[in-house]
PQR file of N, CA, C, O and H, with PARSE charges and radii, in Angstrom:
ATOM      1  N   MET A   1      16.772 -19.350  -0.710 -0.4000 1.5000
ATOM      2  CA  MET A   1      16.026 -18.364  -1.577 -0.0000 2.0000
ATOM      3  C   MET A   1      15.724 -17.138  -0.712  0.5500 1.7000
ATOM      4  O   MET A   1      15.233 -17.301   0.405 -0.5500 1.4000
ATOM      5  N   LEU A   2      16.040 -15.728  -1.255 -0.4000 1.5000
ATOM      6  CA  LEU A   2      15.927 -14.891  -0.389 -0.0000 2.0000
ATOM      7  C   LEU A   2      14.451 -14.114  -0.121  0.5500 1.7000
ATOM      8  O   LEU A   2      13.669 -13.999  -1.065 -0.5500 1.4000
ATOM      9  H   LEU A   2      16.439 -15.595  -2.162  0.4000 1.0000
ATOM     10  N   PHE A   3      14.163 -13.667   1.011 -0.4000 1.5000
ATOM     11  CA  PHE A   3      13.186 -13.010   0.955 -0.0000 2.0000
ATOM     12  C   PHE A   3      13.307 -12.053   1.806  0.5500 1.7000
ATOM     13  O   PHE A   3      14.025 -12.332   2.766 -0.5500 1.4000
ATOM     14  H   PHE A   3      14.798 -13.761   1.778  0.4000 1.0000
ATOM     15  N   VAL A   4      12.686 -10.633   1.786 -0.4000 1.5000
ATOM     16  CA  VAL A   4      12.903  -9.434   2.481 -0.0000 2.0000
ATOM     17  C   VAL A   4      11.544  -8.633   2.534  0.5500 1.7000
ATOM     18  O   VAL A   4      10.893  -8.214   1.577 -0.5500 1.4000
ATOM     19  H   VAL A   4      12.103 -10.407   1.006  0.4000 1.0000
ATOM     20  N   VAL A   5      11.192  -8.487   4.274 -0.4000 1.5000
ATOM     21  CA  VAL A   5      10.278  -7.622   4.257 -0.0000 2.0000
ATOM     22  C   VAL A   5      10.600  -6.089   5.005  0.5500 1.7000
ATOM     23  O   VAL A   5      11.205  -6.006   6.074 -0.5500 1.4000
ATOM     24  H   VAL A   5      11.721  -8.828   5.052  0.4000 1.0000
ATOM     25  N   VAL A   6      10.207  -5.192   4.428 -0.4000 1.5000
ATOM     26  CA  VAL A   6      10.708  -4.072   5.406 -0.0000 2.0000
ATOM     27  C   VAL A   6       9.307  -3.209   5.781  0.5500 1.7000
ATOM     28  O   VAL A   6       8.693  -2.833   4.782 -0.5500 1.4000
ATOM     29  H   VAL A   6       9.715  -5.259   3.560  0.4000 1.0000
ATOM     30  N   GLU A   7       8.868  -2.936   6.751 -0.4000 1.5000
ATOM     31  CA  GLU A   7       7.577  -2.233   7.099 -0.0000 2.0000
ATOM     32  C   GLU A   7       7.914  -0.515   8.016  0.5500 1.7000
ATOM     33  O   GLU A   7       8.601  -0.261   9.006 -0.5500 1.4000
ATOM     34  H   GLU A   7       9.366  -3.241   7.562  0.4000 1.0000
ATOM     35  N   LEU A   8       7.205   0.217   7.264 -0.4000 1.5000
ATOM     36  CA  LEU A   8       7.645   1.543   7.940 -0.0000 2.0000
ATOM     37  C   LEU A   8       6.384   1.998   8.333  0.5500 1.7000
ATOM     38  O   LEU A   8       5.413   1.979   7.576 -0.5500 1.4000
ATOM     39  H   LEU A   8       6.647   0.010   6.460  0.4000 1.0000
ATOM     40  N   LEU A   9       6.344   2.570   9.947 -0.4000 1.5000
ATOM     41  CA  LEU A   9       5.381   2.709  10.239 -0.0000 2.0000
ATOM     42  C   LEU A   9       5.486   4.640  10.474  0.5500 1.7000
ATOM     43  O   LEU A   9       6.331   5.352  11.015 -0.5500 1.4000
ATOM     44  H   LEU A   9       7.132   2.586  10.562  0.4000 1.0000
ATOM     45  N   LEU A  10       3.950   4.989   9.640 -0.4000 1.5000
ATOM     46  CA  LEU A  10       4.319   6.445   8.912 -0.0000 2.0000
ATOM     47  C   LEU A  10       3.781   7.283  10.462  0.5500 1.7000
ATOM     48  O   LEU A  10       2.600   7.008  10.677 -0.5500 1.4000
ATOM     49  H   LEU A  10       3.263   4.410   9.200  0.4000 1.0000
ATOM     50  N   SER A  11       4.192   7.916  11.196 -0.4000 1.5000
ATOM     51  CA  SER A  11       3.871   9.052  11.988 -0.0000 2.0000
ATOM     52  C   SER A  11       2.932  10.445  11.430  0.5500 1.7000
ATOM     53  O   SER A  11       2.020  10.963  12.076 -0.5500 1.4000
ATOM     54  H   SER A  11       5.151   8.139  11.022  0.4000 1.0000
ATOM     55  N   GLY A  12       3.318  10.794  10.347 -0.4000 1.5000
ATOM     56  CA  GLY A  12       3.282  12.212   9.811 -0.0000 2.0000
ATOM     57  C   GLY A  12       1.842  11.966   9.070  0.5500 1.7000
ATOM     58  O   GLY A  12       1.356  10.844   8.922 -0.5500 1.4000
ATOM     59  H   GLY A  12       4.058  10.374   9.822  0.4000 1.0000
ATOM     60  N   ASP A  13       1.182  13.284   8.590 -0.4000 1.5000
ATOM     61  CA  ASP A  13       0.171  12.987   8.405 -0.0000 2.0000
ATOM     62  C   ASP A  13      -0.030  12.980   6.777  0.5500 1.7000
ATOM     63  O   ASP A  13      -0.108  14.075   6.221 -0.5500 1.4000
ATOM     64  H   ASP A  13       1.576  14.195   8.710  0.4000 1.0000
ATOM     65  N   TYR A  14      -0.123  11.677   5.928 -0.4000 1.5000
ATOM     66  CA  TYR A  14       0.288  11.792   5.028 -0.0000 2.0000
ATOM     67  C   TYR A  14      -1.216  11.020   4.470  0.5500 1.7000
ATOM     68  O   TYR A  14      -1.778   9.966   4.769 -0.5500 1.4000
ATOM     69  H   TYR A  14      -0.060  10.788   6.380  0.4000 1.0000
ATOM     70  N   LYS A  15      -1.443  11.860   3.749 -0.4000 1.5000
ATOM     71  CA  LYS A  15      -3.086  11.569   2.879 -0.0000 2.0000
ATOM     72  C   LYS A  15      -3.370  10.978   1.538  0.5500 1.7000
ATOM     73  O   LYS A  15      -2.650  11.248   0.577 -0.5500 1.4000
ATOM     74  H   LYS A  15      -0.987  12.716   3.506  0.4000 1.0000
ATOM     75  N   VAL A  16      -4.517  10.088   1.436 -0.4000 1.5000
ATOM     76  CA  VAL A  16      -4.357   9.578  -0.023 -0.0000 2.0000
ATOM     77  C   VAL A  16      -6.224   9.892  -0.067  0.5500 1.7000
ATOM     78  O   VAL A  16      -7.037   9.411   0.722 -0.5500 1.4000
ATOM     79  H   VAL A  16      -5.101   9.869   2.217  0.4000 1.0000
ATOM     80  N   ARG A  17      -6.562  10.954  -1.388 -0.4000 1.5000
ATOM     81  CA  ARG A  17      -7.571  11.445  -1.835 -0.0000 2.0000
ATOM     82  C   ARG A  17      -7.711  11.519  -3.149  0.5500 1.7000
ATOM     83  O   ARG A  17      -6.804  11.457  -3.979 -0.5500 1.4000
ATOM     84  H   ARG A  17      -5.901  11.345  -2.029  0.4000 1.0000
ATOM     85  N   ASP A  18      -9.132  11.684  -3.391 -0.4000 1.5000
ATOM     86  CA  ASP A  18      -9.228  12.252  -4.716 -0.0000 2.0000
ATOM     87  C   ASP A  18      -9.136  10.846  -5.700  0.5500 1.7000
ATOM     88  O   ASP A  18      -9.154   9.718  -5.208 -0.5500 1.4000
ATOM     89  H   ASP A  18      -9.869  11.734  -2.717  0.4000 1.0000
ATOM     90  N   GLY A  19      -9.037  11.095  -7.112 -0.4000 1.5000
ATOM     91  CA  GLY A  19      -8.889   9.737  -7.972 -0.0000 2.0000
ATOM     92  C   GLY A  19     -10.377   8.819  -7.859  0.5500 1.7000
ATOM     93  O   GLY A  19     -10.455   7.602  -8.025 -0.5500 1.4000
ATOM     94  H   GLY A  19      -9.022  12.012  -7.512  0.4000 1.0000
ATOM     95  N   GLY A  20     -11.181   9.476  -7.629 -0.4000 1.5000
ATOM     96  CA  GLY A  20     -12.579   8.520  -7.445 -0.0000 2.0000
ATOM     97  C   GLY A  20     -12.760   7.957  -5.910  0.5500 1.7000
ATOM     98  O   GLY A  20     -13.514   7.011  -5.677 -0.5500 1.4000
ATOM     99  H   GLY A  20     -11.118  10.465  -7.494  0.4000 1.0000
ATOM    100  N   LEU A  21     -12.248   8.406  -5.214 -0.4000 1.5000
ATOM    101  CA  LEU A  21     -12.567   7.980  -3.859 -0.0000 2.0000
ATOM    102  C   LEU A  21     -13.164   9.045  -3.082  0.5500 1.7000
ATOM    103  O   LEU A  21     -12.802  10.221  -3.051 -0.5500 1.4000
ATOM    104  H   LEU A  21     -11.636   9.174  -5.403  0.4000 1.0000
ATOM    105  N   VAL A  22     -14.300   8.395  -2.340 -0.4000 1.5000
ATOM    106  CA  VAL A  22     -15.129   9.037  -1.929 -0.0000 2.0000
ATOM    107  C   VAL A  22     -14.593   9.908  -0.497  0.5500 1.7000
ATOM    108  O   VAL A  22     -14.930  11.066  -0.248 -0.5500 1.4000
ATOM    109  H   VAL A  22     -14.594   7.440  -2.365  0.4000 1.0000
ATOM    110  N   ASP A  23     -13.764   9.132   0.287 -0.4000 1.5000
ATOM    111  CA  ASP A  23     -13.408   9.220   1.643 -0.0000 2.0000
ATOM    112  C   ASP A  23     -11.805   9.929   1.257  0.5500 1.7000
ATOM    113  O   ASP A  23     -11.199   9.765   0.198 -0.5500 1.4000
ATOM    114  H   ASP A  23     -13.491   8.192   0.084  0.4000 1.0000
ATOM    115  N   GLU A  24     -11.374  10.699   2.380 -0.4000 1.5000
ATOM    116  CA  GLU A  24      -9.914  10.762   2.694 -0.0000 2.0000
ATOM    117  C   GLU A  24      -9.026   9.741   3.483  0.5500 1.7000
ATOM    118  O   GLU A  24      -9.270   9.730   4.690 -0.5500 1.4000
ATOM    119  H   GLU A  24     -11.867  10.833   3.241  0.4000 1.0000
ATOM    120  N   PHE A  25      -8.051   8.883   3.065 -0.4000 1.5000
ATOM    121  CA  PHE A  25      -7.556   8.074   3.772 -0.0000 2.0000
ATOM    122  C   PHE A  25      -6.500   8.522   4.213  0.5500 1.7000
ATOM    123  O   PHE A  25      -5.864   9.301   3.502 -0.5500 1.4000
ATOM    124  H   PHE A  25      -7.852   8.891   2.085  0.4000 1.0000
ATOM    125  N   LYS A  26      -5.958   8.118   5.653 -0.4000 1.5000
ATOM    126  CA  LYS A  26      -4.429   8.528   6.110 -0.0000 2.0000
ATOM    127  C   LYS A  26      -3.894   7.402   6.103  0.5500 1.7000
ATOM    128  O   LYS A  26      -4.444   6.376   6.502 -0.5500 1.4000
ATOM    129  H   LYS A  26      -6.475   7.486   6.230  0.4000 1.0000
ATOM    130  N   ALA A  27      -2.338   7.510   5.474 -0.4000 1.5000
ATOM    131  CA  ALA A  27      -1.488   6.293   5.202 -0.0000 2.0000
ATOM    132  C   ALA A  27      -0.819   6.157   6.811  0.5500 1.7000
ATOM    133  O   ALA A  27      -0.405   7.164   7.387 -0.5500 1.4000
ATOM    134  H   ALA A  27      -1.891   8.343   5.149  0.4000 1.0000
ATOM    135  N   VAL A  28      -0.767   4.708   7.488 -0.4000 1.5000
ATOM    136  CA  VAL A  28      -0.074   4.568   8.419 -0.0000 2.0000
ATOM    137  C   VAL A  28       1.012   3.924   8.414  0.5500 1.7000
ATOM    138  O   VAL A  28       1.925   4.112   9.217 -0.5500 1.4000
ATOM    139  H   VAL A  28      -1.103   3.890   7.020  0.4000 1.0000
ATOM    140  N   ARG A  29       1.011   2.932   7.313 -0.4000 1.5000
ATOM    141  CA  ARG A  29       1.981   1.974   7.010 -0.0000 2.0000
ATOM    142  C   ARG A  29       2.123   1.479   5.753  0.5500 1.7000
ATOM    143  O   ARG A  29       1.366   1.240   4.812 -0.5500 1.4000
ATOM    144  H   ARG A  29       0.269   2.780   6.661  0.4000 1.0000
ATOM    145  N   LEU A  30       3.486   1.370   6.013 -0.4000 1.5000
ATOM    146  CA  LEU A  30       4.123   0.985   3.987 -0.0000 2.0000
ATOM    147  C   LEU A  30       5.035  -0.039   4.375  0.5500 1.7000
ATOM    148  O   LEU A  30       6.007   0.150   5.106 -0.5500 1.4000
ATOM    149  H   LEU A  30       4.101   1.564   6.777  0.4000 1.0000
ATOM    150  N   GLU A  31       4.567  -1.560   3.672 -0.4000 1.5000
ATOM    151  CA  GLU A  31       5.189  -2.378   3.630 -0.0000 2.0000
ATOM    152  C   GLU A  31       5.892  -2.948   2.427  0.5500 1.7000
ATOM    153  O   GLU A  31       5.258  -3.215   1.406 -0.5500 1.4000
ATOM    154  H   GLU A  31       3.777  -1.714   3.078  0.4000 1.0000
ATOM    155  N   PHE A  32       7.127  -3.129   2.522 -0.4000 1.5000
ATOM    156  CA  PHE A  32       7.988  -3.408   1.104 -0.0000 2.0000
ATOM    157  C   PHE A  32       8.208  -4.862   1.246  0.5500 1.7000
ATOM    158  O   PHE A  32       8.277  -5.321   2.386 -0.5500 1.4000
ATOM    159  H   PHE A  32       7.642  -2.911   3.351  0.4000 1.0000
ATOM    160  N   HIS A  33       8.320  -5.604   0.270 -0.4000 1.5000
ATOM    161  CA  HIS A  33       8.638  -7.518   0.360 -0.0000 2.0000
ATOM    162  C   HIS A  33       8.819  -7.640  -1.301  0.5500 1.7000
ATOM    163  O   HIS A  33       8.093  -7.362  -2.254 -0.5500 1.4000
ATOM    164  H   HIS A  33       8.264  -5.231  -0.657  0.4000 1.0000
ATOM    165  N   TRP A  34      10.193  -8.211  -1.150 -0.4000 1.5000
ATOM    166  CA  TRP A  34      10.830  -8.566  -2.311 -0.0000 2.0000
ATOM    167  C   TRP A  34      11.533  -9.674  -1.736  0.5500 1.7000
ATOM    168  O   TRP A  34      11.707 -10.044  -0.575 -0.5500 1.4000
ATOM    169  H   TRP A  34      10.783  -8.437  -0.375  0.4000 1.0000
ATOM    170  N   ALA A  35      12.045 -10.291  -3.341 -0.4000 1.5000
ATOM    171  CA  ALA A  35      13.193 -11.565  -3.453 -0.0000 2.0000
ATOM    172  C   ALA A  35      13.583 -11.542  -4.655  0.5500 1.7000
ATOM    173  O   ALA A  35      13.425 -10.669  -5.509 -0.5500 1.4000
ATOM    174  H   ALA A  35      11.903  -9.990  -4.284  0.4000 1.0000
ATOM    175  N   GLU A  36      14.362 -13.024  -4.727 -0.4000 1.5000
ATOM    176  CA  GLU A  36      15.614 -12.880  -6.098 -0.0000 2.0000
ATOM    177  C   GLU A  36      14.735 -13.122  -6.952  0.5500 1.7000
ATOM    178  O   GLU A  36      15.220 -12.796  -8.036 -0.5500 1.4000
ATOM    179  H   GLU A  36      14.490 -13.733  -4.033  0.4000 1.0000
ATOM    180  N   THR A  37      13.579 -13.559  -7.110 -0.4000 1.5000
ATOM    181  CA  THR A  37      13.016 -13.506  -8.181 -0.0000 2.0000
ATOM    182  C   THR A  37      11.541 -12.888  -8.146  0.5500 1.7000
ATOM    183  O   THR A  37      11.011 -12.589  -7.076 -0.5500 1.4000
ATOM    184  H   THR A  37      13.185 -13.823  -6.230  0.4000 1.0000
ATOM    185  N   SER A  38      10.865 -12.701  -9.469 -0.4000 1.5000
ATOM    186  CA  SER A  38       9.801 -12.266  -9.505 -0.0000 2.0000
ATOM    187  C   SER A  38       8.356 -13.290  -9.043  0.5500 1.7000
ATOM    188  O   SER A  38       7.262 -12.798  -8.768 -0.5500 1.4000
ATOM    189  H   SER A  38      11.295 -12.944 -10.339  0.4000 1.0000
ATOM    190  N   LYS A  39       8.625 -14.627  -9.040 -0.4000 1.5000
ATOM    191  CA  LYS A  39       7.993 -15.262  -8.955 -0.0000 2.0000
ATOM    192  C   LYS A  39       7.683 -15.358  -7.222  0.5500 1.7000
ATOM    193  O   LYS A  39       6.725 -15.949  -6.722 -0.5500 1.4000
ATOM    194  H   LYS A  39       9.514 -15.026  -9.263  0.4000 1.0000
ATOM    195  N   LEU A  40       8.683 -14.668  -6.526 -0.4000 1.5000
ATOM    196  CA  LEU A  40       8.550 -14.949  -4.989 -0.0000 2.0000
ATOM    197  C   LEU A  40       8.212 -13.525  -4.460  0.5500 1.7000
ATOM    198  O   LEU A  40       7.837 -13.455  -3.290 -0.5500 1.4000
ATOM    199  H   LEU A  40       9.461 -14.188  -6.932  0.4000 1.0000
ATOM    200  N   GLY A  41       8.295 -12.480  -5.128 -0.4000 1.5000
ATOM    201  CA  GLY A  41       8.371 -10.933  -4.421 -0.0000 2.0000
ATOM    202  C   GLY A  41       7.361 -10.550  -4.485  0.5500 1.7000
ATOM    203  O   GLY A  41       7.190  -9.828  -3.503 -0.5500 1.4000
ATOM    204  H   GLY A  41       8.600 -12.536  -6.079  0.4000 1.0000
ATOM    205  N   SER A  42       6.352 -10.589  -5.186 -0.4000 1.5000
ATOM    206  CA  SER A  42       4.670 -10.126  -5.451 -0.0000 2.0000
ATOM    207  C   SER A  42       3.815 -11.329  -4.470  0.5500 1.7000
ATOM    208  O   SER A  42       3.922 -12.555  -4.511 -0.5500 1.4000
ATOM    209  H   SER A  42       6.491 -11.175  -5.984  0.4000 1.0000
ATOM    210  N   GLU A  43       2.899 -10.418  -3.548 -0.4000 1.5000
ATOM    211  CA  GLU A  43       1.902 -11.690  -3.625 -0.0000 2.0000
ATOM    212  C   GLU A  43       0.536 -11.659  -4.700  0.5500 1.7000
ATOM    213  O   GLU A  43      -0.389 -12.449  -4.891 -0.5500 1.4000
ATOM    214  H   GLU A  43       2.812  -9.422  -3.515  0.4000 1.0000
ATOM    215  N   HIS A  44       0.897 -10.382  -5.269 -0.4000 1.5000
ATOM    216  CA  HIS A  44      -0.525 -10.069  -6.262 -0.0000 2.0000
ATOM    217  C   HIS A  44       0.175 -10.047  -7.856  0.5500 1.7000
ATOM    218  O   HIS A  44       1.395 -10.034  -8.019 -0.5500 1.4000
ATOM    219  H   HIS A  44       1.648  -9.740  -5.115  0.4000 1.0000
ATOM    220  N   TYR A  45      -0.715 -10.046  -8.870 -0.4000 1.5000
ATOM    221  CA  TYR A  45      -0.111 -10.188 -10.126 -0.0000 2.0000
ATOM    222  C   TYR A  45      -1.138  -9.118 -10.842  0.5500 1.7000
ATOM    223  O   TYR A  45      -2.332  -8.995 -10.567 -0.5500 1.4000
ATOM    224  H   TYR A  45      -1.706 -10.057  -8.738  0.4000 1.0000
ATOM    225  N   ILE A  46      -0.285  -8.261 -11.971 -0.4000 1.5000
ATOM    226  CA  ILE A  46      -0.939  -7.331 -12.945 -0.0000 2.0000
ATOM    227  C   ILE A  46      -0.793  -8.131 -14.104  0.5500 1.7000
ATOM    228  O   ILE A  46       0.345  -8.360 -14.512 -0.5500 1.4000
ATOM    229  H   ILE A  46       0.685  -8.361 -12.194  0.4000 1.0000
ATOM    230  N   ASN A  47      -1.939  -8.665 -14.789 -0.4000 1.5000
ATOM    231  CA  ASN A  47      -2.504  -9.084 -16.285 -0.0000 2.0000
ATOM    232  C   ASN A  47      -1.271 -10.652 -16.063  0.5500 1.7000
ATOM    233  O   ASN A  47      -0.421 -10.988 -16.888 -0.5500 1.4000
ATOM    234  H   ASN A  47      -2.864  -8.479 -14.457  0.4000 1.0000
ATOM    235  N   ASP A  48      -1.519 -11.245 -14.913 -0.4000 1.5000
ATOM    236  CA  ASP A  48      -0.989 -12.526 -15.020 -0.0000 2.0000
ATOM    237  C   ASP A  48       0.604 -12.573 -14.707  0.5500 1.7000
ATOM    238  O   ASP A  48       1.323 -13.570 -14.766 -0.5500 1.4000
ATOM    239  H   ASP A  48      -2.209 -10.972 -14.243  0.4000 1.0000
ATOM    240  N   THR A  49       0.936 -11.396 -14.398 -0.4000 1.5000
ATOM    241  CA  THR A  49       2.516 -11.235 -14.154 -0.0000 2.0000
ATOM    242  C   THR A  49       2.878 -10.702 -12.714  0.5500 1.7000
ATOM    243  O   THR A  49       2.362  -9.707 -12.206 -0.5500 1.4000
ATOM    244  H   THR A  49       0.352 -10.586 -14.351  0.4000 1.0000
ATOM    245  N   ALA A  50       3.874 -11.534 -12.101 -0.4000 1.5000
ATOM    246  CA  ALA A  50       4.596 -11.548 -10.701 -0.0000 2.0000
ATOM    247  C   ALA A  50       5.675 -10.324 -10.928  0.5500 1.7000
ATOM    248  O   ALA A  50       6.074 -10.144 -12.078 -0.5500 1.4000
ATOM    249  H   ALA A  50       4.294 -12.343 -12.514  0.4000 1.0000
ATOM    250  N   PHE A  51       6.039  -9.691 -10.135 -0.4000 1.5000
ATOM    251  CA  PHE A  51       7.284  -8.747  -9.868 -0.0000 2.0000
ATOM    252  C   PHE A  51       7.909  -9.101  -8.690  0.5500 1.7000
ATOM    253  O   PHE A  51       7.268  -9.685  -7.816 -0.5500 1.4000
ATOM    254  H   PHE A  51       5.715  -9.837  -9.200  0.4000 1.0000
ATOM    255  N   PRO A  52       9.298  -8.774  -8.520 -0.5600 1.5000
ATOM    256  CA  PRO A  52      10.181  -9.123  -7.685  0.2800 2.0000
ATOM    257  C   PRO A  52      10.140  -8.240  -6.395  0.5500 1.7000
ATOM    258  O   PRO A  52      10.625  -8.651  -5.340 -0.5500 1.4000
ATOM    259  N   LEU A  53       9.534  -6.992  -6.513 -0.4000 1.5000
ATOM    260  CA  LEU A  53       8.705  -6.098  -5.334 -0.0000 2.0000
ATOM    261  C   LEU A  53       7.367  -5.691  -5.586  0.5500 1.7000
ATOM    262  O   LEU A  53       6.757  -5.480  -6.634 -0.5500 1.4000
ATOM    263  H   LEU A  53       9.140  -6.659  -7.369  0.4000 1.0000
ATOM    264  N   GLU A  54       7.038  -5.626  -4.349 -0.4000 1.5000
ATOM    265  CA  GLU A  54       5.384  -5.243  -4.072 -0.0000 2.0000
ATOM    266  C   GLU A  54       5.422  -4.256  -2.326  0.5500 1.7000
ATOM    267  O   GLU A  54       5.944  -4.555  -1.252 -0.5500 1.4000
ATOM    268  H   GLU A  54       7.533  -5.797  -3.497  0.4000 1.0000
ATOM    269  N   VAL A  55       4.795  -3.317  -2.663 -0.4000 1.5000
ATOM    270  CA  VAL A  55       4.459  -2.074  -1.817 -0.0000 2.0000
ATOM    271  C   VAL A  55       2.980  -2.342  -1.508  0.5500 1.7000
ATOM    272  O   VAL A  55       2.073  -2.448  -2.334 -0.5500 1.4000
ATOM    273  H   VAL A  55       4.371  -3.074  -3.536  0.4000 1.0000
ATOM    274  N   ARG A  56       2.887  -2.445  -0.003 -0.4000 1.5000
ATOM    275  CA  ARG A  56       1.623  -2.370   0.518 -0.0000 2.0000
ATOM    276  C   ARG A  56       1.392  -1.316   1.620  0.5500 1.7000
ATOM    277  O   ARG A  56       2.095  -1.245   2.628 -0.5500 1.4000
ATOM    278  H   ARG A  56       3.623  -2.359   0.667  0.4000 1.0000
ATOM    279  N   MET A  57       0.203  -0.386   1.310 -0.4000 1.5000
ATOM    280  CA  MET A  57      -0.231   0.758   2.088 -0.0000 2.0000
ATOM    281  C   MET A  57      -1.135   0.420   3.046  0.5500 1.7000
ATOM    282  O   MET A  57      -2.214   0.024   2.604 -0.5500 1.4000
ATOM    283  H   MET A  57      -0.368  -0.444   0.491  0.4000 1.0000
ATOM    284  N   THR A  58      -1.014   0.460   4.229 -0.4000 1.5000
ATOM    285  CA  THR A  58      -2.206   0.500   5.469 -0.0000 2.0000
ATOM    286  C   THR A  58      -2.923   1.906   5.804  0.5500 1.7000
ATOM    287  O   THR A  58      -2.216   2.835   6.195 -0.5500 1.4000
ATOM    288  H   THR A  58      -0.138   0.782   4.589  0.4000 1.0000
ATOM    289  N   SER A  59      -3.976   2.036   5.694 -0.4000 1.5000
ATOM    290  CA  SER A  59      -4.572   3.396   5.645 -0.0000 2.0000
ATOM    291  C   SER A  59      -5.678   3.246   6.840  0.5500 1.7000
ATOM    292  O   SER A  59      -5.880   2.209   7.472 -0.5500 1.4000
ATOM    293  H   SER A  59      -4.550   1.281   5.376  0.4000 1.0000
ATOM    294  N   THR A  60      -6.290   4.377   7.003 -0.4000 1.5000
ATOM    295  CA  THR A  60      -7.341   4.307   7.968 -0.0000 2.0000
ATOM    296  C   THR A  60      -8.169   5.889   7.204  0.5500 1.7000
ATOM    297  O   THR A  60      -7.668   6.774   6.511 -0.5500 1.4000
ATOM    298  H   THR A  60      -6.126   5.219   6.490  0.4000 1.0000
ATOM    299  N   ILE A  61      -9.518   5.711   7.686 -0.4000 1.5000
ATOM    300  CA  ILE A  61     -10.471   6.848   6.811 -0.0000 2.0000
ATOM    301  C   ILE A  61      -9.898   7.939   7.841  0.5500 1.7000
ATOM    302  O   ILE A  61      -9.919   7.922   9.072 -0.5500 1.4000
ATOM    303  H   ILE A  61      -9.925   4.992   8.249  0.4000 1.0000
ATOM    304  N   ALA A  62      -9.364   8.925   6.922 -0.4000 1.5000
ATOM    305  CA  ALA A  62      -9.130   9.887   8.031 -0.0000 2.0000
ATOM    306  C   ALA A  62     -10.258  11.592   7.861  0.5500 1.7000
ATOM    307  O   ALA A  62     -10.082  12.696   8.376 -0.5500 1.4000
ATOM    308  H   ALA A  62      -9.347   8.939   5.922  0.4000 1.0000
ATOM    309  N   PHE A  63     -11.135  11.190   7.114 -0.4000 1.5000
ATOM    310  CA  PHE A  63     -11.721  12.303   6.757 -0.0000 2.0000
ATOM    311  C   PHE A  63     -13.416  11.640   5.564  0.5500 1.7000
ATOM    312  O   PHE A  63     -13.346  11.242   4.401 -0.5500 1.4000
ATOM    313  H   PHE A  63     -11.278  10.293   6.696  0.4000 1.0000
ATOM    314  N   ASN A  64     -14.354  11.728   6.199 -0.4000 1.5000
ATOM    315  CA  ASN A  64     -15.483  11.094   5.386 -0.0000 2.0000
ATOM    316  C   ASN A  64     -16.235  12.104   4.927  0.5500 1.7000
ATOM    317  O   ASN A  64     -16.998  12.605   5.752 -0.5500 1.4000
ATOM    318  H   ASN A  64     -14.411  12.051   7.144  0.4000 1.0000
ATOM    319  N   ARG A  65     -16.234  12.585   3.736 -0.4000 1.5000
ATOM    320  CA  ARG A  65     -17.045  13.751   2.905 -0.0000 2.0000
ATOM    321  C   ARG A  65     -18.035  13.807   3.229  0.5500 1.7000
ATOM    322  O   ARG A  65     -18.524  14.911   3.473 -0.5500 1.4000
ATOM    323  H   ARG A  65     -15.614  12.178   3.065  0.4000 1.0000
ATOM    324  N   ASN A  66     -18.858  12.499   3.394 -0.4000 1.5000
ATOM    325  CA  ASN A  66     -20.304  12.203   3.389 -0.0000 2.0000
ATOM    326  C   ASN A  66     -21.039  13.037   4.842  0.5500 1.7000
ATOM    327  O   ASN A  66     -22.156  13.548   4.916 -0.5500 1.4000
ATOM    328  H   ASN A  66     -18.461  11.602   3.196  0.4000 1.0000
ATOM    329  N   ASP A  67     -20.272  12.973   5.598 -0.4000 1.5000
ATOM    330  CA  ASP A  67     -20.365  13.444   7.157 -0.0000 2.0000
ATOM    331  C   ASP A  67     -20.678  15.001   7.246  0.5500 1.7000
ATOM    332  O   ASP A  67     -21.219  15.535   8.215 -0.5500 1.4000
ATOM    333  H   ASP A  67     -19.365  12.558   5.538  0.4000 1.0000
ATOM    334  N   PHE A  68     -20.292  15.596   6.184 -0.4000 1.5000
ATOM    335  CA  PHE A  68     -20.729  16.982   6.169 -0.0000 2.0000
ATOM    336  C   PHE A  68     -21.288  17.833   4.996  0.5500 1.7000
ATOM    337  O   PHE A  68     -20.962  18.851   4.385 -0.5500 1.4000
ATOM    338  H   PHE A  68     -19.853  15.162   5.397  0.4000 1.0000
ATOM    339  N   HIS A  69     -22.389  16.827   4.981 -0.4000 1.5000
ATOM    340  CA  HIS A  69     -23.229  17.572   3.379 -0.0000 2.0000
ATOM    341  C   HIS A  69     -24.166  18.314   4.104  0.5500 1.7000
ATOM    342  O   HIS A  69     -24.991  19.011   3.513 -0.5500 1.4000
ATOM    343  H   HIS A  69     -22.654  16.000   5.477  0.4000 1.0000
TER
END
């Protein structure tokens, strides 16, 4: 059974913010993993359904809006 993991370390200034988030986050890593079948590719489920690919973003807090009130 084929299972593949690809990790991208991000050196740019990629931010995630708004959408109900209180803080601003800096993306530092993306990890993709997939397999030949839906039952093996994703670690997580949506409505009890697995998928052949999953992407995980690792982030750090880049800016805390509450610090500047």
